[in-house]
N, C-alpha and C positions, 0 to 999 in steps of 0.2 A: 554475159549478155543479159540484159533485163528488158523484156519486150523487144523492141527493135533498136534500143539504145544501149550502147556498150557502157558498162559501168567500170570505171578505172579508179585506181587509188590515186588520190591527189598527190602532187609533189610534196614530199616530206623531207625535211632536213634530217640527215642520218647522223646526227650527233647530239650530245646531251646539252650543248651550250646554245640552244636555239635563242635567237634574239627576238625581241618584241616585233621588230620590223619583219623578220622572217615568219613569225607566227601570223602576223596580219596578212602577209602574202599567201601563206598556206591556207588560211581560212577562206580567203577570197577565191583561191583556186578550187577549194572544196565546194564552196557555194555554187560556183559557175559550172562545175562538172558533175556534182552529185545532188546538190540542193536545189537546183533549177534557178532560184533567185533568192535574194534576201527577203525575209519577212519584213513587214513595215517596222519602222522604228518603234511605234507604240506596241506592236506585238512583241518585238524583241525586248522591250522594257519589261513587259509582263512576264516574258520567259525568264529574264534575268532575276526578277523578284522570286519567281517560282524556284529557280535553281538555288538561289541564296537560301530560301526556306528549306530545301532539301539538305543543303549543307548544314544549316543550323540544327536540323533534326538529328543528324549524325553526331555533330559535336555535342549537343545537349545530352545525348544518350551515351556517348563514349566518355566524356569528361565531366558531365553534369550528374544530376541526381536521378534523372529518368532512366528507366530500363527500356531495352529494345522490345518492340512488338515483333511478332513472327514475321510480319511483312517488311520489317526493317533489316532483318538479319543478313540479307545479301547486299546491303548498301555498302558503298565504298567511298571513304573519305576522299581519296585521290581522284576518283571518277567524278564526284560531285564538284570538287574544286576545278577540275578541267572543264566541266560543263559551264560553270560560272565564267571562267576565263574565255571559253569559246563564244558565249553570247556577248560578253563585254567587247571582245574583239570584233564581232559582227557589228555592234553599235558604233564602235570607233571607225570601222571601214565605211559604214553608211554615212557617217556624219563628217568624214574627212579629218578625223583626229589621228595624228601620228603619235601612237602610244609611247614610242621611244622618247620623242621630244617632250611630250606631256609629262612622262614619268621623271625625266631629268629636271624639268622646270619645277615639278612638285617637290622633288627631293631637295632642291636648292631652297625653295620657299620654306619647307619644314626646318631645314638646317638654320636658316636665318631666324625664323620665328622662335624655334625651340632650343637654341644653342645652350641656354642655361636652365631652361624650365625643368627638364627631366632630371638633370644633374642635381638640382636644388630641391627636388621633390622628396620630402622625408618618407613618403609612402613607398618609394622605390628602393629604399636602403635596406 
């Protein structure tokens, strides 16, 4: 119990093959039960950029030439990726985007557009 409001865990799918549709529903449930309401779309866009920056920091220090600062040492790549996904899902929910359909459409588009492009790229050999 937090104040006079009971805090409960949002419905979570108990398996490793969570679909995008289930993730969108889970985030929506979390927002409604824990988060009070969605931040505005512009605030969530700023949050997304911030989270992508935190992800970039970890990747640049783990796989690039920069070293970790003491303040970076407890950072988690998977946690930052999940933060990016969470905010992206928030934006999808707010704007009525079905990420399952959008992803399927996008993959079809890439397949048509790039069917020979990467195969014929000498840099990838």
